[in-house]
LODOZA-790350 format. One record per residue (C-alpha): residue number from 0; residue in one letter; z, y, x. Coordinates in steps of 0.25 Angstrom, whole numbers, plus 5000, padded with zeros to 4 digits. Each point is the difference from the previous one (the first is absolute). Layout:
BEGIN
PT    n  res    up  north  east
PT  NUM    a     Z      Y     X
...
end
This chain:
BEGIN
PT    n  res    up  north  east
PT    0    m  5125   4858  5158
PT    1    k  5009   5013  4998
PT    2    k  4987   5008  5001
PT    3    l  4994   4991  4988
PT    4    r  5013   5003  4992
PT    5    i  4999   5015  5002
PT    6    l  4985   4999  4996
PT    7    f  5003   4992  4988
PT    8    v  5011   5010  4995
PT    9    a  4990   5012  5002
PT   10    v  4989   4993  4992
PT   11    l  5010   4997  4989
PT   12    l  5006   5014  5000
PT   13    w  4986   5006  5000
PT   14    g  4996   4991  4988
PT   15    c  5012   5004  4992
PT   16    g  4997   5014  5002
PT   17    t  4986   4998  4995
PT   18    k  5005   4993  4988
PT   19    k  5009   5011  4997
PT   20    n  4989   5011  5001
PT   21    a  4990   4992  4992
PT   22    p  4995   5006  4987
PT   23    p  5005   4993  4988
PT   24    s  4990   4992  4992
PT   25    w  5001   5008  4987
PT   26    i  4993   5012  5006
PT   27    s  4987   4992  5000
PT   28    s  5003   4990  4989
PT   29    k  5009   5004  4988
PT   30    p  5011   4990  4997
PT   31    i  4998   4991  4987
PT   32    d  5012   4994  4993
PT   33    p  4996   4986  4996
PT   34    s  5011   5000  4990
PT   35    g  4994   5012  4993
PT   36    i  5014   5007  5000
PT   37    y  4996   5011  5009
PT   38    v  4988   5009  5002
PT   39    y  4998   5008  5013
PT   40    g  4994   5014  5003
PT   41    m  4995   5004  5014
PT   42    g  4996   5014  5004
PT   43    n  4997   5008  5013
PT   44    s  4998   5013  5006
PT   45    f  4995   5006  5013
PT   46    i  5011   5005  5008
PT   47    n  5000   5015  5002
PT   48    p  5014   5007  5004
PT   49    n  4995   5013  4993
PT   50    v  5000   4993  4986
PT   51    p  5009   4991  4992
PT   52    y  4992   4987  5003
PT   53    q  5011   4991  4996
PT   54    q  5001   5005  4986
PT   55    a  4985   4999  4999
PT   56    a  5001   4985  5004
PT   57    r  5011   4997  4990
PT   58    s  4992   5007  4989
PT   59    n  4988   4992  5003
PT   60    a  5008   4987  5001
PT   61    l  5006   5003  4986
PT   62    a  4986   5003  4994
PT   63    d  4996   4987  5006
PT   64    l  5012   4993  4994
PT   65    a  4997   5006  4986
PT   66    q  4985   4995  5001
PT   67    e  5006   4986  5002
PT   68    v  5009   5001  4988
PT   69    q  4988   5005  4992
PT   70    s  4992   4989  5003
PT   71    e  5011   4990  4996
PT   72    i  5002   5008  4987
PT   73    y  4986   5002  4996
PT   74    d  4993   4989  5007
PT   75    e  4991   5009  5008
PT   76    t  5002   5008  5012
PT   77    k  4997   5015  4999
PT   78    l  4995   5004  5013
PT   79    l  5004   5015  5002
PT   80    q  5002   5000  5015
PT   81    k  4991   5010  5007
PT   82    e  4993   4998  5013
PT   83    d  5007   5008  5011
PT   84    a  4988   5003  5009
PT   85    g  5005   5013  5004
PT   86    g  5013   4995  5006
PT   87    f  5015   5004  4996
PT   88    n  4997   5014  4997
PT   89    s  4990   4997  4989
PT   90    a  5010   4990  4994
PT   91    f  5012   5009  5001
PT   92    e  4992   5012  4993
PT   93    s  4998   4991  4988
PT   94    n  5015   4996  5001
PT   95    t  4997   4985  5002
PT   96    t  4987   4992  5003
PT   97    s  5003   4992  4987
PT   98    t  5005   5003  4986
PT   99    s  5005   4993  4988
PT  100    s  5006   5005  4987
PT  101    l  5010   4988  4998
PT  102    r  5014   5004  5002
PT  103    l  5009   4991  5008
PT  104    d  5015   4999  5003
PT  105    d  5009   4989  5006
PT  106    y  4990   4998  5012
PT  107    e  5006   4997  5014
PT  108    l  4995   5004  5014
PT  109    v  4997   4987  5008
PT  110    e  4996   5005  5013
PT  111    s  4993   5012  5008
PT  112    y  4992   4999  5012
PT  113    a  4993   5010  5009
PT  114    d  4989   4998  5011
PT  115    e  4993   5011  5008
PT  116    l  4992   5005  4989
PT  117    r  5006   4996  4986
PT  118    y  5013   4999  4993
PT  119    y  5001   4988  4990
PT  120    t  5009   4997  4989
PT  121    l  5003   4988  4991
PT  122    y  5006   5000  4986
PT  123    r  5003   4989  4991
PT  124    l  5004   4999  4985
PT  125    d  5007   4989  4991
PT  126    l  4988   4999  4990
PT  127    e  5008   4992  4990
PT  128    s  5011   5010  4999
PT  129    f  4991   5011  5000
PT  130    l  4992   4995  4988
PT  131    r  5012   4997  4992
PT  132    k  5005   5014  5002
PT  133    k  4986   5006  4997
PT  134    a  4999   4992  4987
PT  135    l  5013   5006  4995
PT  136    q  4996   5014  5004
PT  137    d  4986   4998  4994
PT  138    a  5006   4996  4987
PT  139    a  5010   5011  4999
PT  140    a  4989   5010  5004
PT  141    m  4991   4994  4989
PT  142    e  5011   5002  4990
PT  143    w  5001   5014  5003
PT  144    i  4985   5002  4999
PT  145    n  5000   4994  4986
PT  146    t  5010   5010  4996
PT  147    k  4992   5012  5005
PT  148    v  4987   4994  4994
PT  149    f  5007   4999  4987
PT  150    e  5004   5015  5001
PT  151    a  4985   5003  5003
PT  152    k  4997   4994  4987
PT  153    d  5010   5008  4992
PT  154    a  4993   5009  4990
PT  155    n  5012   5008  4998
PT  156    l  4999   5006  5014
PT  157    s  4990   5010  5005
PT  158    a  4987   4996  5007
PT  159    s  5005   5005  5014
PT  160    s  5013   4993  4999
PT  161    r  4993   4987  4996
PT  162    l  4990   5002  5012
PT  163    s  5012   5003  5009
PT  164    a  5007   4987  4996
PT  165    l  4987   4992  5002
PT  166    v  4998   5006  5014
PT  167    d  5014   4996  5004
PT  168    a  4997   4986  4995
PT  169    l  4988   4999  5008
PT  170    d  5006   5006  5013
PT  171    k  5011   4989  4999
PT  172    a  4990   4989  4998
PT  173    h  4993   5005  5013
PT  174    d  5013   5001  5007
PT  175    f  5002   4985  4998
PT  176    q  4985   4997  5001
PT  177    l  5001   4993  4986
PT  178    f  4985   5003  4997
PT  179    g  4997   4990  5012
PT  180    d  5010   4989  4994
PT  181    i  4993   4990  4991
PT  182    q  5013   4998  4993
PT  183    y  5000   5015  4995
PT  184    r  4987   5006  5001
PT  185    t  4993   4996  4988
PT  186    k  5011   5004  4990
PT  187    l  5003   5013  5008
PT  188    n  4985   5004  4999
PT  189    a  5000   4997  4985
PT  190    s  5013   5007  4997
PT  191    a  4997   5012  5008
PT  192    t  4986   5002  4995
PT  193    e  5005   4999  4986
PT  194    a  5010   5011  5003
PT  195    l  4989   5008  5006
PT  196    r  4991   4999  4987
PT  197    s  5011   5004  4991
PT  198    i  5002   5013  5008
PT  199    e  4985   5003  5000
PT  200    n  5000   4998  4985
PT  201    v  5010   5011  4999
PT  202    i  4992   5010  5008
PT  203    g  4988   5000  4991
PT  204    a  4988   5009  5000
PT  205    i  5000   5014  5006
PT  206    d  4997   5012  4990
PT  207    l  4993   5012  5005
PT  208    l  5004   5013  4993
PT  209    p  4988   5009  4995
PT  210    v  4995   5009  5011
PT  211    k  4991   5012  5001
PT  212    p  4986   4998  5006
PT  213    a  4999   4997  5014
PT  214    y  4989   5004  5010
PT  215    l  4994   4994  5012
PT  216    g  5003   5007  5013
PT  217    l  5011   5007  4993
PT  218    p  5013   4991  5001
PT  219    a  5009   5012  4995
PT  220    t  4993   4999  4986
PT  221    f  5006   4985  4999
PT  222    r  5013   5000  4992
PT  223    a  5006   4986  4995
PT  224    q  5013   4993  4997
PT  225    y  5002   4986  4998
PT  226    e  5011   4992  4992
PT  227    q  5005   4986  4999
PT  228    p  5006   4993  4988
PT  229    k  5015   5004  4999
PT  230    e  5004   4986  5005
PT  231    g  4994   5004  5013
PT  232    q  5006   5014  5001
PT  233    e  5010   4996  5011
PT  234    q  4987   4998  5008
PT  235    i  4995   4990  5010
PT  236    p  4993   5008  5010
PT  237    l  4985   5001  4998
PT  238    a  4988   5002  5010
PT  239    l  4987   5007  4996
PT  240    s  4986   4997  5005
PT  241    s  4987   5005  4994
PT  242    s  4985   4996  5000
PT  243    s  4996   5014  5005
PT  244    g  5007   5012  5006
PT  245    q  5015   5000  5004
PT  246    f  5012   5001  4991
PT  247    m  5015   4999  5001
PT  248    l  5012   4998  4992
PT  249    q  5011   5010  4999
PT  250    e  5011   4995  4991
PT  251    q  4993   4999  4986
PT  252    t  4988   5009  5004
PT  253    i  4987   4996  5006
PT  254    q  4995   5010  5010
PT  255    c  4985   5001  5005
PT  256    i  4998   5002  5015
PT  257    h  4985   4998  5000
PT  258    t  4991   4998  4988
PT  259    g  4989   4991  5006
PT  260    s  4986   5002  4995
PT  261    e  5000   4990  4989
PT  262    t  5002   5006  4986
PT  263    r  5007   4987  4995
PT  264    v  5013   4997  5008
PT  265    t  5008   4988  4998
PT  266    l  5015   5001  5004
PT  267    f  5007   4987  5003
PT  268    f  5015   4998  4999
PT  269    a  5008   4989  5007
PT  270    w  5014   4998  5005
PT  271    d  5003   5007  5013
PT  272    w  5004   4988  5008
PT  273    d  5003   5009  5012
PT  274    r  5011   5007  4992
PT  275    i  5006   4987  4995
PT  276    q  5013   4997  5008
PT  277    s  5000   4987  5006
PT  278    a  5006   4993  5012
PT  279    h  4988   4991  5002
PT  280    t  4985   5003  5002
PT  281    e  4998   4986  4994
PT  282    t  5007   5005  4987
PT  283    k  4990   5011  4999
PT  284    n  4988   4991  5003
PT  285    w  5005   4990  4989
PT  286    l  5001   5011  4990
PT  287    k  4986   5006  5004
PT  288    n  4993   4986  4999
PT  289    k  5007   4996  4986
PT  290    s  4999   5014  4993
PT  291    q  4990   5001  4989
PT  292    w  5004   5014  4995
PT  293    g  4991   5012  5001
PT  294    a  4995   5011  4992
PT  295    s  4987   5009  5000
PT  296    i  4996   5013  4994
PT  297    a  4987   5007  5000
PT  298    v  4999   5015  5003
PT  299    h  4988   5008  4997
PT  300    f  4996   5011  5009
PT  301    e  4989   5011  4997
PT  302    k  4990   5007  5009
PT  303    p  5006   5014  5002
PT  304    t  4992   5011  4994
PT  305    v  4995   5011  5010
PT  306    y  4996   5014  4997
PT  307    i  4990   5007  5009
PT  308    e  5003   5014  5002
PT  309    s  4989   5007  5007
PT  310    n  5000   5013  5007
PT  311    g  4987   5003  5006
PT  312    a  4995   4986  4999
PT  313    d  4994   4999  4986
PT  314    e  4987   4994  5005
PT  315    l  5008   4988  5005
PT  316    v  5009   4996  4988
PT  317    n  4990   4990  4993
PT  318    e  4998   4993  5013
PT  319    l  5015   5000  5003
PT  320    e  5003   4994  4986
PT  321    k  4990   4989  5003
PT  322    s  5007   4996  5013
PT  323    l  5014   5001  4994
PT  324    s  4997   4992  4987
PT  325    k  5001   4987  5007
PT  326    d  5015   5002  5003
PT  327    f  5004   5011  4990
PT  328    r  4998   5005  4986
PT  329    i  4994   5014  4999
PT  330    g  5006   5009  4990
PT  331    g  5006   5013  4997
PT  332    l  5012   5007  5006
PT  333    k  5009   4997  4988
PT  334    s  4998   4985  5001
PT  335    a  4999   4999  5015
PT  336    q  5010   4994  5009
PT  337    l  4993   5005  5012
PT  338    v  4992   5013  5004
PT  339    l  4990   5000  5011
PT  340    e  4998   5014  5004
PT  341    c  4986   5003  5007
PT  342    n  5000   5013  5008
PT  343    g  4987   5003  5005
PT  344    q  4988   5008  5002
PT  345    m  4985   4999  5000
PT  346    a  4991   5008  5009
PT  347    s  4985   5001  4998
PT  348    e  4990   5007  5010
PT  349    t  4985   5001  4999
PT  350    a  4991   5003  5013
PT  351    g  4985   5003  5001
PT  352    v  5000   5009  4987
PT  353    g  4987   5008  5001
PT  354    q  4992   4991  5008
PT  355    v  4985   4998  4996
PT  356    r  5002   4985  4998
PT  357    d  5011   4995  4991
PT  358    s  5002   4988  5008
PT  359    m  5007   5008  5011
PT  360    v  5011   5004  4990
PT  361    r  5013   4992  5003
PT  362    h  5013   4999  4991
PT  363    k  5013   4996  5006
PT  364    v  5012   4996  4992
PT  365    r  5014   4998  5005
PT  366    i  5012   4995  4992
PT  367    e  5014   5000  5005
PT  368    v  5012   4995  4992
PT  369    q  5015   4996  5003
PT  370    f  5007   4992  4990
PT  371    s  5015   4999  4995
PT  372    l  5006   4989  4991
PT  373    l  5012   5004  4991
PT  374    s  5009   4992  4991
PT  375    t  5001   5007  4986
PT  376    e  5014   4993  4998
PT  377    n  5007   5008  5010
PT  378    n  4989   5009  5005
PT  379    s  5002   4994  5014
PT  380    m  4989   4999  5011
PT  381    l  4995   4986  5003
PT  382    w  4989   5002  5009
PT  383    n  4992   5011  5008
PT  384    s  4986   4998  5006
PT  385    t  4993   5006  5011
PT  386    t  4988   5009  4997
PT  387    i  4987   4992  4999
PT  388    s  4986   5005  4999
PT  389    g  4986   4997  4996
PT  390    t  4988   5007  5006
PT  391    a  4985   4999  4997
PT  392    i  4987   5007  5002
PT  393    s  4987   4999  4992
PT  394    a  4988   5008  4995
PT  395    s  5006   4998  4986
PT  396    q  5013   5007  4997
PT  397    e  5003   4989  4990
PT  398    t  4997   4989  5010
PT  399    a  5009   5007  5010
PT  400    l  5011   5001  4990
PT  401    n  4999   4985  4996
PT  402    s  4999   4995  5014
PT  403    a  5013   5008  5004
PT  404    k  5007   4995  4988
PT  405    s  4996   4986  5003
PT  406    e  5005   5001  5015
PT  407    f  5013   5006  4995
PT  408    i  5002   4989  4990
PT  409    d  4997   4989  5010
PT  410    d  5011   5006  5009
PT  411    f  5010   5002  4989
PT  412    n  4998   4985  4996
PT  413    y  5001   4994  5014
PT  414    l  5010   5010  5006
PT  415    l  5009   5007  4990
PT  416    l  5000   4990  4988
PT  417    p  5007   4989  5008
PT  418    q  5010   5010  5005
PT  419    l  5003   5005  4986
PT  420    l  5002   4985  4995
PT  421    r  5010   4998  5012
PT  422    s  5008   5012  4996
PT  423    l  5004   4993  4987
PT  424    d  5010   4988  4999
PT  425    f  4991   4989  4997
end
């Protein structure tokens, strides 16, 4: 009998120990409050003594709690939790395995638990108290936003000051997630859009001041300034894009980096969203999507005039003009923006002279030329070529000359002309 009592007590103690170490039910099934007063959030993290795993578990629990609150407020669950397939390290590198932009306070820690692999945390929040407090905070935020939107519509202020006020209003709205609140989003979108339109109307069109002729491949010949109406002088930062070539803004000046190959280039002006200061990416996205302002200007480029200066290559000038006429105008030195110097020589040899039969006579013609391209604006060297040649042998001296010229021009077109064009800033 005594042995039976000892055995019963041992079994009882073993059973109690097992109960004490048993995992709580909430780690596999999150609690639900039937009264609806409380909502719960549970998070976990892999145990790793080398990193703050407890903090990660708490962050995940708070994010889960925020999702529960969001589902209560907006009647839909926004699933933002990411699969933690890589274990704790992948989770911790992204701070938490789940995220939420809803701000919570007055939550309380219910319990924590750890097994051999994971650390678990359970939080809860008094939902009714939270919603009452949130309603008061949202109303106060909306009142402040309305003041800023009114300021953004004030025609007595500069455009940049008005845009700054609108950005402040949008940032606050995103702080409090008011664009997702059915109570505020419609009125908020309408009033903010109206303020944006009033600012856009002030900016007006861009005027391009008269400029000198500009030439393809020669960006230094492009000189232009733009101006906005006086109301927009305290400028909203602008960005510039183009249908061809590459252009940039420097204060009130448009600078050409590359001309492109199109003679008519359209410059497009838009607000530079990257330079508009905002605390939220969502604010910039809202402005981009809602904005209707834009301006465009047509700029006309001319083909540059090239003058061919021959030194020992007179026989080639006509053929070179034909090759260059596709991309350039051919003109005199006074009107030219470019000078193509041709330094060469033509050698002719005749063999078999004095033979009985004329058919034994052979004429050999060899042409060698080296080219240089100069800008007449500042007399600078733009390009130097290697020496190319053309050689032909024929019983007819004229045929030999034409064949040598033909071979030379073929090499010029396929080898040197592409190099010449690349030396310019198209």
